[in-house]
VOLUMKOL-895416 format. One record per atom (N, C-alpha, C, CB): residue number from 1; x, y, z; residue in three letters. Coordinates in nm, 4 decimals. Glycine has a CB too. Layout:
N
+-----+----------+----------+----------+------+
| pos |     east |    north |       up | code |
+-----+----------+----------+----------+------+
| NUM |        X |        Y |        Z |  ALA |
...
+-----+----------+----------+----------+------+
END
This chain:
105
+-----+----------+----------+----------+------+
| pos |     east |    north |       up | code |
+-----+----------+----------+----------+------+
|   1 |   2.1240 |  -1.6889 |   0.7815 |  MET |
|   1 |   2.2184 |  -1.6891 |   0.6552 |  MET |
|   1 |   2.1504 |  -1.7412 |   0.5503 |  MET |
|   1 |   2.3470 |  -1.7688 |   0.6690 |  MET |
|   2 |   2.1209 |  -1.6768 |   0.4283 |  PRO |
|   2 |   2.0815 |  -1.7475 |   0.3094 |  PRO |
|   2 |   2.1581 |  -1.8486 |   0.2518 |  PRO |
|   2 |   2.0639 |  -1.6668 |   0.2182 |  PRO |
|   3 |   2.1377 |  -1.9641 |   0.1924 |  GLU |
|   3 |   2.2177 |  -2.0385 |   0.1254 |  GLU |
|   3 |   2.2021 |  -2.0181 |  -0.0338 |  GLU |
|   3 |   2.1946 |  -2.1722 |   0.1707 |  GLU |
|   4 |   2.3216 |  -2.0340 |  -0.0994 |  GLU |
|   4 |   2.3203 |  -2.0229 |  -0.2290 |  GLU |
|   4 |   2.2615 |  -2.1503 |  -0.2865 |  GLU |
|   4 |   2.4513 |  -1.9917 |  -0.2763 |  GLU |
|   5 |   2.1788 |  -2.1435 |  -0.3889 |  LEU |
|   5 |   2.1151 |  -2.2756 |  -0.4467 |  LEU |
|   5 |   2.2255 |  -2.3022 |  -0.5629 |  LEU |
|   5 |   1.9388 |  -2.2559 |  -0.5114 |  LEU |
|   6 |   2.2547 |  -2.4508 |  -0.5629 |  ARG |
|   6 |   2.3331 |  -2.4894 |  -0.6718 |  ARG |
|   6 |   2.2363 |  -2.5357 |  -0.7812 |  ARG |
|   6 |   2.4348 |  -2.5978 |  -0.6316 |  ARG |
|   7 |   2.2368 |  -2.4494 |  -0.8837 |  LEU |
|   7 |   2.1557 |  -2.4616 |  -1.0089 |  LEU |
|   7 |   2.2459 |  -2.4457 |  -1.1354 |  LEU |
|   7 |   2.0403 |  -2.3516 |  -1.0106 |  LEU |
|   8 |   2.1917 |  -2.5075 |  -1.2474 |  SER |
|   8 |   2.2455 |  -2.5121 |  -1.3802 |  SER |
|   8 |   2.2450 |  -2.3438 |  -1.4079 |  SER |
|   8 |   2.1452 |  -2.6148 |  -1.4935 |  SER |
|   9 |   2.3288 |  -2.3241 |  -1.5014 |  ASP |
|   9 |   2.3364 |  -2.1865 |  -1.5613 |  ASP |
|   9 |   2.2176 |  -2.1581 |  -1.6232 |  ASP |
|   9 |   2.4446 |  -2.1680 |  -1.6582 |  ASP |
|  10 |   2.1342 |  -2.2471 |  -1.6944 |  LYS |
|  10 |   1.9748 |  -2.2069 |  -1.7393 |  LYS |
|  10 |   1.8984 |  -2.1848 |  -1.6415 |  LYS |
|  10 |   1.8969 |  -2.3070 |  -1.8150 |  LYS |
|  11 |   1.9007 |  -2.2711 |  -1.5218 |  ALA |
|  11 |   1.8093 |  -2.2450 |  -1.4142 |  ALA |
|  11 |   1.8110 |  -2.1059 |  -1.3686 |  ALA |
|  11 |   1.8369 |  -2.3308 |  -1.3035 |  ALA |
|  12 |   1.9447 |  -2.0634 |  -1.3382 |  VAL |
|  12 |   1.9690 |  -1.9224 |  -1.2759 |  VAL |
|  12 |   1.9310 |  -1.8220 |  -1.3674 |  VAL |
|  12 |   2.1149 |  -1.8958 |  -1.2365 |  VAL |
|  13 |   1.9518 |  -1.8496 |  -1.5079 |  GLU |
|  13 |   1.9038 |  -1.7615 |  -1.6338 |  GLU |
|  13 |   1.7478 |  -1.7395 |  -1.6201 |  GLU |
|  13 |   1.9378 |  -1.8416 |  -1.7866 |  GLU |
|  14 |   1.6732 |  -1.8406 |  -1.5976 |  LEU |
|  14 |   1.5405 |  -1.8313 |  -1.5756 |  LEU |
|  14 |   1.4937 |  -1.7404 |  -1.4774 |  LEU |
|  14 |   1.4967 |  -1.9451 |  -1.5483 |  LEU |
|  15 |   1.5645 |  -1.7750 |  -1.3421 |  MET |
|  15 |   1.5351 |  -1.6897 |  -1.2324 |  MET |
|  15 |   1.5514 |  -1.5620 |  -1.2425 |  MET |
|  15 |   1.5963 |  -1.7190 |  -1.1347 |  MET |
|  16 |   1.6665 |  -1.5148 |  -1.2949 |  ALA |
|  16 |   1.6991 |  -1.3922 |  -1.3500 |  ALA |
|  16 |   1.6072 |  -1.3284 |  -1.4360 |  ALA |
|  16 |   1.8082 |  -1.4028 |  -1.4125 |  ALA |
|  17 |   1.5667 |  -1.4052 |  -1.5472 |  TYR |
|  17 |   1.4679 |  -1.3359 |  -1.6342 |  TYR |
|  17 |   1.3488 |  -1.3253 |  -1.5672 |  TYR |
|  17 |   1.4438 |  -1.4012 |  -1.7618 |  TYR |
|  18 |   1.2872 |  -1.4166 |  -1.4765 |  LEU |
|  18 |   1.1593 |  -1.3935 |  -1.4096 |  LEU |
|  18 |   1.1806 |  -1.2718 |  -1.3006 |  LEU |
|  18 |   1.1078 |  -1.5357 |  -1.3370 |  LEU |
|  19 |   1.2755 |  -1.2541 |  -1.2338 |  SER |
|  19 |   1.3035 |  -1.1456 |  -1.1317 |  SER |
|  19 |   1.2694 |  -1.0030 |  -1.2221 |  SER |
|  19 |   1.4798 |  -1.1555 |  -1.0696 |  SER |
|  20 |   1.3207 |  -1.0147 |  -1.3569 |  MET |
|  20 |   1.3251 |  -0.8888 |  -1.4222 |  MET |
|  20 |   1.2094 |  -0.8619 |  -1.5107 |  MET |
|  20 |   1.4447 |  -0.8782 |  -1.4970 |  MET |
|  21 |   1.1546 |  -0.9596 |  -1.5417 |  LYS |
|  21 |   1.0314 |  -0.9640 |  -1.6367 |  LYS |
|  21 |   0.9112 |  -1.0202 |  -1.5860 |  LYS |
|  21 |   1.0588 |  -1.0390 |  -1.7555 |  LYS |
|  22 |   0.8434 |  -0.9501 |  -1.4752 |  GLY |
|  22 |   0.7361 |  -1.0092 |  -1.4058 |  GLY |
|  22 |   0.6102 |  -0.9999 |  -1.4987 |  GLY |
|  22 |   0.7151 |  -0.9388 |  -1.2670 |  GLY |
|  23 |   0.5229 |  -1.1001 |  -1.5015 |  GLY |
|  23 |   0.4078 |  -1.1102 |  -1.5648 |  GLY |
|  23 |   0.4238 |  -1.1554 |  -1.7100 |  GLY |
|  23 |   0.3419 |  -0.9883 |  -1.5535 |  GLY |
|  24 |   0.5577 |  -1.2284 |  -1.7310 |  ALA |
|  24 |   0.5700 |  -1.2722 |  -1.8729 |  ALA |
|  24 |   0.4729 |  -1.4001 |  -1.8944 |  ALA |
|  24 |   0.7298 |  -1.3097 |  -1.9079 |  ALA |
|  25 |   0.4378 |  -1.4212 |  -1.9988 |  THR |
|  25 |   0.3460 |  -1.5676 |  -2.0149 |  THR |
|  25 |   0.4485 |  -1.6665 |  -2.0613 |  THR |
|  25 |   0.2081 |  -1.5628 |  -2.1392 |  THR |
|  26 |   0.3920 |  -1.7865 |  -2.0457 |  GLU |
|  26 |   0.4643 |  -1.8993 |  -2.0853 |  GLU |
|  26 |   0.5329 |  -1.8972 |  -2.2065 |  GLU |
|  26 |   0.3882 |  -1.9998 |  -2.0882 |  GLU |
|  27 |   0.4786 |  -1.8549 |  -2.3160 |  GLN |
|  27 |   0.5300 |  -1.8489 |  -2.4465 |  GLN |
|  27 |   0.6288 |  -1.7405 |  -2.4512 |  GLN |
|  27 |   0.4235 |  -1.8304 |  -2.5470 |  GLN |
|  28 |   0.6165 |  -1.6200 |  -2.3922 |  GLN |
|  28 |   0.7149 |  -1.5360 |  -2.3656 |  GLN |
|  28 |   0.8687 |  -1.5918 |  -2.3079 |  GLN |
|  28 |   0.6508 |  -1.4489 |  -2.2742 |  GLN |
|  29 |   0.8219 |  -1.6431 |  -2.1959 |  ILE |
|  29 |   0.9454 |  -1.7070 |  -2.1204 |  ILE |
|  29 |   1.0301 |  -1.7998 |  -2.2217 |  ILE |
|  29 |   0.8912 |  -1.8033 |  -1.9874 |  ILE |
|  30 |   0.9523 |  -1.8978 |  -2.2856 |  VAL |
|  30 |   1.0285 |  -2.0083 |  -2.3637 |  VAL |
|  30 |   1.0793 |  -1.9335 |  -2.4991 |  VAL |
|  30 |   0.9231 |  -2.1483 |  -2.4009 |  VAL |
|  31 |   1.0072 |  -1.8305 |  -2.5677 |  ALA |
|  31 |   1.0803 |  -1.7646 |  -2.6715 |  ALA |
|  31 |   1.2000 |  -1.6951 |  -2.6400 |  ALA |
|  31 |   1.0031 |  -1.6789 |  -2.7312 |  ALA |
|  32 |   1.2219 |  -1.6324 |  -2.5016 |  ASP |
|  32 |   1.3003 |  -1.5508 |  -2.4794 |  ASP |
|  32 |   1.4377 |  -1.6320 |  -2.4114 |  ASP |
|  32 |   1.2278 |  -1.4472 |  -2.4011 |  ASP |
|  33 |   1.3930 |  -1.7482 |  -2.3307 |  VAL |
|  33 |   1.5218 |  -1.8036 |  -2.2691 |  VAL |
|  33 |   1.5498 |  -1.9337 |  -2.3360 |  VAL |
|  33 |   1.5114 |  -1.8250 |  -2.1093 |  VAL |
|  34 |   1.4740 |  -1.9966 |  -2.4287 |  TRP |
|  34 |   1.5032 |  -2.1086 |  -2.5158 |  TRP |
|  34 |   1.4645 |  -2.0863 |  -2.6473 |  TRP |
|  34 |   1.4435 |  -2.2263 |  -2.4726 |  TRP |
|  35 |   1.5263 |  -1.9709 |  -2.7204 |  PRO |
|  35 |   1.4838 |  -1.9335 |  -2.8415 |  PRO |
|  35 |   1.5192 |  -2.0417 |  -2.9514 |  PRO |
|  35 |   1.5407 |  -1.8016 |  -2.8699 |  PRO |
|  36 |   1.6269 |  -2.1286 |  -2.9483 |  ALA |
|  36 |   1.6455 |  -2.2272 |  -3.0475 |  ALA |
|  36 |   1.5596 |  -2.3515 |  -3.0332 |  ALA |
|  36 |   1.7827 |  -2.2641 |  -3.0487 |  ALA |
|  37 |   1.4871 |  -2.3683 |  -2.9247 |  GLU |
|  37 |   1.3859 |  -2.4640 |  -2.9110 |  GLU |
|  37 |   1.2408 |  -2.4371 |  -2.9832 |  GLU |
|  37 |   1.3688 |  -2.4788 |  -2.7672 |  GLU |
|  38 |   1.1939 |  -2.5744 |  -3.0189 |  THR |
|  38 |   1.0452 |  -2.5572 |  -3.0594 |  THR |
|  38 |   0.9642 |  -2.5185 |  -2.9431 |  THR |
|  38 |   0.9838 |  -2.6882 |  -3.1199 |  THR |
|  39 |   0.8520 |  -2.4712 |  -2.9701 |  PRO |
|  39 |   0.7618 |  -2.4391 |  -2.8426 |  PRO |
|  39 |   0.7582 |  -2.5272 |  -2.7648 |  PRO |
|  39 |   0.6325 |  -2.4114 |  -2.8592 |  PRO |
|  40 |   0.7316 |  -2.6430 |  -2.7965 |  GLU |
|  40 |   0.6874 |  -2.7911 |  -2.7243 |  GLU |
|  40 |   0.8057 |  -2.8168 |  -2.6443 |  GLU |
|  40 |   0.6566 |  -2.9318 |  -2.8353 |  GLU |
|  41 |   0.9267 |  -2.8123 |  -2.7092 |  ARG |
|  41 |   1.0352 |  -2.8386 |  -2.6405 |  ARG |
|  41 |   1.0872 |  -2.7288 |  -2.5327 |  ARG |
|  41 |   1.1293 |  -2.8655 |  -2.7372 |  ARG |
|  42 |   1.0505 |  -2.6179 |  -2.5706 |  GLY |
|  42 |   1.0766 |  -2.4909 |  -2.4797 |  GLY |
|  42 |   0.9866 |  -2.5212 |  -2.3620 |  GLY |
|  42 |   1.0369 |  -2.3368 |  -2.5536 |  GLY |
|  43 |   0.8841 |  -2.5508 |  -2.3509 |  VAL |
|  43 |   0.7941 |  -2.5755 |  -2.2546 |  VAL |
|  43 |   0.8376 |  -2.6821 |  -2.1615 |  VAL |
|  43 |   0.6731 |  -2.6050 |  -2.3125 |  VAL |
|  44 |   0.8992 |  -2.7836 |  -2.2075 |  GLU |
|  44 |   0.9546 |  -2.8905 |  -2.1498 |  GLU |
|  44 |   1.0855 |  -2.8542 |  -2.0685 |  GLU |
|  44 |   0.9782 |  -2.9885 |  -2.2542 |  GLU |
|  45 |   1.1590 |  -2.7643 |  -2.1296 |  ARG |
|  45 |   1.2755 |  -2.7325 |  -2.0701 |  ARG |
|  45 |   1.2453 |  -2.6258 |  -1.9539 |  ARG |
|  45 |   1.3733 |  -2.6827 |  -2.1773 |  ARG |
|  46 |   1.1443 |  -2.5423 |  -1.9872 |  LEU |
|  46 |   1.0980 |  -2.4585 |  -1.8504 |  LEU |
|  46 |   1.0483 |  -2.5533 |  -1.7515 |  LEU |
|  46 |   0.9747 |  -2.3468 |  -1.8759 |  LEU |
|  47 |   0.9760 |  -2.6293 |  -1.7859 |  ALA |
|  47 |   0.9218 |  -2.7398 |  -1.6807 |  ALA |
|  47 |   1.0472 |  -2.8119 |  -1.5944 |  ALA |
|  47 |   0.8345 |  -2.8676 |  -1.7712 |  ALA |
|  48 |   1.1398 |  -2.8357 |  -1.6677 |  GLU |
|  48 |   1.2694 |  -2.9051 |  -1.6158 |  GLU |
|  48 |   1.3207 |  -2.7992 |  -1.5320 |  GLU |
|  48 |   1.3813 |  -2.9540 |  -1.7324 |  GLU |
|  49 |   1.3407 |  -2.6957 |  -1.5747 |  ALA |
|  49 |   1.4262 |  -2.5719 |  -1.4868 |  ALA |
|  49 |   1.3540 |  -2.5391 |  -1.3544 |  ALA |
|  49 |   1.4350 |  -2.4164 |  -1.5769 |  ALA |
|  50 |   1.2069 |  -2.5251 |  -1.3803 |  VAL |
|  50 |   1.1320 |  -2.5037 |  -1.2444 |  VAL |
|  50 |   1.1538 |  -2.6179 |  -1.1491 |  VAL |
|  50 |   0.9751 |  -2.4886 |  -1.2658 |  VAL |
|  51 |   1.1447 |  -2.7267 |  -1.2055 |  ALA |
|  51 |   1.1488 |  -2.8558 |  -1.1086 |  ALA |
|  51 |   1.2961 |  -2.8550 |  -1.0525 |  ALA |
|  51 |   1.1142 |  -3.0112 |  -1.1947 |  ALA |
|  52 |   1.3938 |  -2.8112 |  -1.1312 |  GLU |
|  52 |   1.5444 |  -2.8063 |  -1.0672 |  GLU |
|  52 |   1.5288 |  -2.6951 |  -0.9434 |  GLU |
|  52 |   1.6762 |  -2.7491 |  -1.1958 |  GLU |
|  53 |   1.4874 |  -2.5967 |  -0.9819 |  VAL |
|  53 |   1.4715 |  -2.4947 |  -0.8624 |  VAL |
|  53 |   1.4005 |  -2.5242 |  -0.7467 |  VAL |
|  53 |   1.4116 |  -2.3822 |  -0.9021 |  VAL |
|  54 |   1.2712 |  -2.5959 |  -0.7771 |  ASN |
|  54 |   1.2144 |  -2.6442 |  -0.6519 |  ASN |
|  54 |   1.2718 |  -2.7620 |  -0.5850 |  ASN |
|  54 |   1.0839 |  -2.6720 |  -0.6722 |  ASN |
|  55 |   1.3404 |  -2.8557 |  -0.6358 |  ARG |
|  55 |   1.4139 |  -2.9431 |  -0.5880 |  ARG |
|  55 |   1.5347 |  -2.8888 |  -0.4834 |  ARG |
|  55 |   1.4589 |  -3.0110 |  -0.7023 |  ARG |
|  56 |   1.6195 |  -2.7787 |  -0.5639 |  ALA |
|  56 |   1.7131 |  -2.7426 |  -0.4741 |  ALA |
|  56 |   1.6789 |  -2.6668 |  -0.3548 |  ALA |
|  56 |   1.7994 |  -2.6801 |  -0.5361 |  ALA |
|  57 |   1.5618 |  -2.5861 |  -0.3789 |  ALA |
|  57 |   1.5065 |  -2.5090 |  -0.2721 |  ALA |
|  57 |   1.4455 |  -2.5954 |  -0.1608 |  ALA |
|  57 |   1.4043 |  -2.4165 |  -0.3269 |  ALA |
|  58 |   1.3939 |  -2.7078 |  -0.1915 |  THR |
|  58 |   1.3243 |  -2.8295 |  -0.0890 |  THR |
|  58 |   1.4465 |  -2.8782 |  -0.0249 |  THR |
|  58 |   1.2349 |  -2.9713 |  -0.1718 |  THR |
|  59 |   1.5591 |  -2.9200 |  -0.0859 |  ALA |
|  59 |   1.6676 |  -2.9912 |  -0.0181 |  ALA |
|  59 |   1.7367 |  -2.8782 |   0.0681 |  ALA |
|  59 |   1.7723 |  -3.0655 |  -0.1263 |  ALA |
|  60 |   1.7315 |  -2.7497 |   0.0349 |  ALA |
|  60 |   1.8118 |  -2.6756 |   0.1197 |  ALA |
|  60 |   1.7276 |  -2.6263 |   0.2530 |  ALA |
|  60 |   1.8698 |  -2.5560 |   0.0364 |  ALA |
|  61 |   1.5827 |  -2.6363 |   0.2250 |  THR |
|  61 |   1.5155 |  -2.5870 |   0.3453 |  THR |
|  61 |   1.4272 |  -2.6837 |   0.4093 |  THR |
|  61 |   1.4389 |  -2.4699 |   0.3157 |  THR |
|  62 |   1.3985 |  -2.8061 |   0.3654 |  ALA |
|  62 |   1.3063 |  -2.9045 |   0.3726 |  ALA |
|  62 |   1.1632 |  -2.8665 |   0.3895 |  ALA |
|  62 |   1.3425 |  -2.9841 |   0.4701 |  ALA |
|  63 |   1.1372 |  -2.7425 |   0.2983 |  ASN |
|  63 |   1.0061 |  -2.7045 |   0.2817 |  ASN |
|  63 |   0.9626 |  -2.7654 |   0.1331 |  ASN |
|  63 |   0.9939 |  -2.5407 |   0.2964 |  ASN |
|  64 |   0.8751 |  -2.8689 |   0.1342 |  PRO |
|  64 |   0.8418 |  -2.9314 |   0.0057 |  PRO |
|  64 |   0.7421 |  -2.8397 |  -0.0763 |  PRO |
|  64 |   0.7783 |  -3.0753 |   0.0311 |  PRO |
|  65 |   0.7001 |  -2.7314 |  -0.0346 |  SER |
|  65 |   0.6200 |  -2.6402 |  -0.1158 |  SER |
|  65 |   0.6971 |  -2.5780 |  -0.2266 |  SER |
|  65 |   0.5622 |  -2.5339 |  -0.0321 |  SER |
|  66 |   0.6474 |  -2.5460 |  -0.3472 |  PRO |
|  66 |   0.7228 |  -2.5025 |  -0.4518 |  PRO |
|  66 |   0.7468 |  -2.3627 |  -0.4308 |  PRO |
|  66 |   0.6622 |  -2.5295 |  -0.5778 |  PRO |
|  67 |   0.8799 |  -2.3203 |  -0.4564 |  ALA |
|  67 |   0.9198 |  -2.1760 |  -0.4496 |  ALA |
|  67 |   0.8578 |  -2.1239 |  -0.5878 |  ALA |
|  67 |   1.0942 |  -2.1519 |  -0.4354 |  ALA |
|  68 |   0.8506 |  -2.1775 |  -0.6901 |  ILE |
|  68 |   0.8056 |  -2.1187 |  -0.8168 |  ILE |
|  68 |   0.7208 |  -2.2120 |  -0.8876 |  ILE |
|  68 |   0.9190 |  -2.0787 |  -0.9040 |  ILE |
|  69 |   0.6344 |  -2.1627 |  -0.9646 |  PHE |
|  69 |   0.5423 |  -2.2527 |  -1.0281 |  PHE |
|  69 |   0.5624 |  -2.2508 |  -1.1911 |  PHE |
|  69 |   0.3928 |  -2.2099 |  -0.9856 |  PHE |
|  70 |   0.5430 |  -2.3732 |  -1.2556 |  GLY |
|  70 |   0.5825 |  -2.3874 |  -1.3866 |  GLY |
|  70 |   0.4580 |  -2.4270 |  -1.4448 |  GLY |
|  70 |   0.6977 |  -2.4827 |  -1.4101 |  GLY |
|  71 |   0.4600 |  -2.4934 |  -1.5695 |  PRO |
|  71 |   0.3630 |  -2.5288 |  -1.6632 |  PRO |
|  71 |   0.2896 |  -2.6445 |  -1.5958 |  PRO |
|  71 |   0.4247 |  -2.5645 |  -1.8033 |  PRO |
|  72 |   0.1554 |  -2.6422 |  -1.6046 |  GLY |
|  72 |   0.0718 |  -2.7338 |  -1.5409 |  GLY |
|  72 |   0.0643 |  -2.7181 |  -1.3859 |  GLY |
|  72 |   0.1168 |  -2.8670 |  -1.5770 |  GLY |
|  73 |   0.1187 |  -2.6300 |  -1.3166 |  GLN |
|  73 |   0.0917 |  -2.6134 |  -1.1675 |  GLN |
|  73 |   0.0088 |  -2.5185 |  -1.1268 |  GLN |
|  73 |   0.1997 |  -2.5895 |  -1.0980 |  GLN |
|  74 |  -0.0688 |  -2.5380 |  -1.0297 |  ASP |
|  74 |  -0.1459 |  -2.4270 |  -0.9864 |  ASP |
|  74 |  -0.1384 |  -2.4019 |  -0.8319 |  ASP |
|  74 |  -0.2875 |  -2.4489 |  -1.0293 |  ASP |
|  75 |  -0.1144 |  -2.2716 |  -0.8185 |  PRO |
|  75 |  -0.0669 |  -2.2392 |  -0.6674 |  PRO |
|  75 |  -0.1767 |  -2.2529 |  -0.5726 |  PRO |
|  75 |  -0.0106 |  -2.0906 |  -0.6498 |  PRO |
|  76 |  -0.2921 |  -2.2694 |  -0.6386 |  ALA |
|  76 |  -0.4113 |  -2.2754 |  -0.5275 |  ALA |
|  76 |  -0.4034 |  -2.4249 |  -0.4835 |  ALA |
|  76 |  -0.5784 |  -2.2336 |  -0.5923 |  ALA |
|  77 |  -0.3330 |  -2.5252 |  -0.5218 |  ASP |
|  77 |  -0.3099 |  -2.6745 |  -0.4924 |  ASP |
|  77 |  -0.2102 |  -2.6619 |  -0.3652 |  ASP |
|  77 |  -0.2379 |  -2.7661 |  -0.6330 |  ASP |
|  78 |  -0.1377 |  -2.5518 |  -0.3272 |  VAL |
|  78 |  -0.0273 |  -2.5656 |  -0.2231 |  VAL |
|  78 |  -0.0932 |  -2.5110 |  -0.0917 |  VAL |
|  78 |   0.1147 |  -2.4785 |  -0.2648 |  VAL |
|  79 |  -0.0598 |  -2.5802 |   0.0129 |  ALA |
|  79 |  -0.1189 |  -2.5761 |   0.1481 |  ALA |
|  79 |  -0.0440 |  -2.4511 |   0.2139 |  ALA |
|  79 |  -0.0961 |  -2.7230 |   0.2342 |  ALA |
|  80 |   0.0800 |  -2.4505 |   0.1889 |  ARG |
|  80 |   0.1690 |  -2.3687 |   0.2732 |  ARG |
|  80 |   0.2816 |  -2.2900 |   0.1872 |  ARG |
|  80 |   0.2384 |  -2.4647 |   0.3805 |  ARG |
|  81 |   0.3214 |  -2.1722 |   0.2199 |  ALA |
|  81 |   0.4024 |  -2.0976 |   0.1495 |  ALA |
|  81 |   0.5440 |  -2.1664 |   0.1162 |  ALA |
|  81 |   0.4145 |  -1.9758 |   0.2216 |  ALA |
|  82 |   0.5893 |  -2.1702 |  -0.0247 |  GLY |
|  82 |   0.7232 |  -2.2305 |  -0.0437 |  GLY |
|  82 |   0.8229 |  -2.1483 |   0.0004 |  GLY |
|  82 |   0.7517 |  -2.2637 |  -0.1775 |  GLY |
|  83 |   0.9564 |  -2.1953 |  -0.0026 |  PRO |
|  83 |   1.0606 |  -2.1378 |   0.0273 |  PRO |
|  83 |   1.0703 |  -1.9884 |  -0.0270 |  PRO |
|  83 |   1.1587 |  -2.2206 |  -0.0139 |  PRO |
|  84 |   1.1464 |  -1.8941 |   0.0409 |  ARG |
|  84 |   1.1650 |  -1.7593 |  -0.0308 |  ARG |
|  84 |   1.2869 |  -1.7508 |  -0.1001 |  ARG |
|  84 |   1.1605 |  -1.6438 |   0.0607 |  ARG |
|  85 |   1.3006 |  -1.7045 |  -0.2170 |  LEU |
|  85 |   1.3980 |  -1.6823 |  -0.3041 |  LEU |
|  85 |   1.4486 |  -1.5445 |  -0.3208 |  LEU |
|  85 |   1.3582 |  -1.7281 |  -0.4162 |  LEU |
|  86 |   1.5742 |  -1.5298 |  -0.3327 |  LEU |
|  86 |   1.6359 |  -1.3947 |  -0.3517 |  LEU |
|  86 |   1.7203 |  -1.4123 |  -0.4959 |  LEU |
|  86 |   1.7410 |  -1.3509 |  -0.2118 |  LEU |
|  87 |   1.6656 |  -1.3423 |  -0.5987 |  VAL |
|  87 |   1.7583 |  -1.3671 |  -0.7271 |  VAL |
|  87 |   1.8619 |  -1.2411 |  -0.7142 |  VAL |
|  87 |   1.6624 |  -1.3647 |  -0.8901 |  VAL |
|  88 |   1.9949 |  -1.2709 |  -0.7340 |  ARG |
|  88 |   2.0917 |  -1.1639 |  -0.7654 |  ARG |
|  88 |   2.1249 |  -1.1671 |  -0.9156 |  ARG |
|  88 |   2.2231 |  -1.1800 |  -0.6796 |  ARG |
|  89 |   2.1015 |  -1.0459 |  -0.9616 |  VAL |
|  89 |   2.1325 |  -1.0394 |  -1.1028 |  VAL |
|  89 |   2.2710 |  -0.9509 |  -1.1426 |  VAL |
|  89 |   2.0039 |  -0.9767 |  -1.1722 |  VAL |
|  90 |   2.3088 |  -0.8780 |  -1.0386 |  LEU |
|  90 |   2.4499 |  -0.8088 |  -1.0426 |  LEU |
|  90 |   2.5477 |  -0.8756 |  -1.0113 |  LEU |
|  90 |   2.4661 |  -0.7053 |  -0.9674 |  LEU |
|  91 |   2.6770 |  -0.8596 |  -1.0878 |  GLY |
|  91 |   2.7937 |  -0.9316 |  -1.0482 |  GLY |
|  91 |   2.7615 |  -1.0731 |  -1.1128 |  GLY |
|  91 |   2.8178 |  -0.9325 |  -0.8811 |  GLY |
|  92 |   2.7948 |  -1.1825 |  -1.0202 |  ARG |
|  92 |   2.7703 |  -1.3074 |  -1.0752 |  ARG |
|  92 |   2.6237 |  -1.3398 |  -1.0205 |  ARG |
|  92 |   2.8858 |  -1.4157 |  -1.0338 |  ARG |
|  93 |   2.5489 |  -1.3745 |  -1.1406 |  PRO |
|  93 |   2.3939 |  -1.4082 |  -1.0809 |  PRO |
|  93 |   2.3948 |  -1.5440 |  -1.0114 |  PRO |
|  93 |   2.2717 |  -1.4170 |  -1.2075 |  PRO |
|  94 |   2.3028 |  -1.5252 |  -0.8927 |  ARG |
|  94 |   2.2927 |  -1.6341 |  -0.8221 |  ARG |
|  94 |   2.1587 |  -1.6341 |  -0.7727 |  ARG |
|  94 |   2.3909 |  -1.6439 |  -0.7237 |  ARG |
|  95 |   2.1062 |  -1.7402 |  -0.6978 |  VAL |
|  95 |   1.9975 |  -1.7631 |  -0.6331 |  VAL |
|  95 |   1.9979 |  -1.8008 |  -0.5046 |  VAL |
|  95 |   1.9386 |  -1.8373 |  -0.6897 |  VAL |
|  96 |   1.9553 |  -1.7104 |  -0.4016 |  ASP |
|  96 |   1.9789 |  -1.7627 |  -0.2676 |  ASP |
|  96 |   1.8335 |  -1.8014 |  -0.2092 |  ASP |
|  96 |   2.0586 |  -1.6499 |  -0.1735 |  ASP |
|  97 |   1.8299 |  -1.8963 |  -0.1078 |  VAL |
|  97 |   1.7002 |  -1.9367 |  -0.0561 |  VAL |
|  97 |   1.7279 |  -1.9065 |   0.1014 |  VAL |
|  97 |   1.6577 |  -2.1035 |  -0.0955 |  VAL |
|  98 |   1.6035 |  -1.8653 |   0.1619 |  TYR |
|  98 |   1.5918 |  -1.8223 |   0.2969 |  TYR |
|  98 |   1.5008 |  -1.9055 |   0.3801 |  TYR |
|  98 |   1.5482 |  -1.6870 |   0.3002 |  TYR |
|  99 |   1.5588 |  -1.9625 |   0.5130 |  GLN |
|  99 |   1.4744 |  -2.0377 |   0.5865 |  GLN |
|  99 |   1.3434 |  -1.9731 |   0.6257 |  GLN |
|  99 |   1.5421 |  -2.0786 |   0.6964 |  GLN |
| 100 |   1.2425 |  -2.0243 |   0.6672 |  ASP |
| 100 |   1.1320 |  -1.9855 |   0.7290 |  ASP |
| 100 |   1.1625 |  -1.8904 |   0.8340 |  ASP |
| 100 |   1.0633 |  -2.0934 |   0.7754 |  ASP |
| 101 |   1.1049 |  -1.7706 |   0.8419 |  GLY |
| 101 |   1.1456 |  -1.6599 |   0.9445 |  GLY |
| 101 |   1.2618 |  -1.5669 |   0.9256 |  GLY |
| 101 |   1.1738 |  -1.7212 |   1.0659 |  GLY |
| 102 |   1.3556 |  -1.6306 |   0.8342 |  GLU |
| 102 |   1.4770 |  -1.5632 |   0.8249 |  GLU |
| 102 |   1.4619 |  -1.4196 |   0.7423 |  GLU |
| 102 |   1.5788 |  -1.6618 |   0.7569 |  GLU |
| 103 |   1.4940 |  -1.3131 |   0.7861 |  PRO |
| 103 |   1.4734 |  -1.2030 |   0.7187 |  PRO |
| 103 |   1.5561 |  -1.1555 |   0.6129 |  PRO |
| 103 |   1.4662 |  -1.1210 |   0.7965 |  PRO |
| 104 |   1.5146 |  -1.1126 |   0.4901 |  TYR |
| 104 |   1.5964 |  -1.0660 |   0.3662 |  TYR |
| 104 |   1.6957 |  -0.9636 |   0.4228 |  TYR |
| 104 |   1.4997 |  -0.9963 |   0.2434 |  TYR |
| 105 |   1.8012 |  -0.9583 |   0.3359 |  PRO |
| 105 |   1.8918 |  -0.8479 |   0.3798 |  PRO |
| 105 |   1.8368 |  -0.6984 |   0.3644 |  PRO |
| 105 |   2.0211 |  -0.8601 |   0.2989 |  PRO |
+-----+----------+----------+----------+------+
END
């Protein structure tokens, strides 16, 4: 059974954005999700939201590998797959995390 991650509204918004806007650049993400911030502060906020998602996913699964990557992170540096996330954007937006081997619905 998946577990809903307890995330700030902005972290859920980021995950919903990423699930619908694959291939967006860092600059596009910052401009769309944090439009009132300077580009530098937007990148900081992006990094904070990514870290929040990864902390919550690690706490829920005990898998320390990142679920998502943000500014300055390289997926090639990770030895194993991170937790699997399912972003629900219909109804009340939420992010669920699945344990290793647990099937998606």
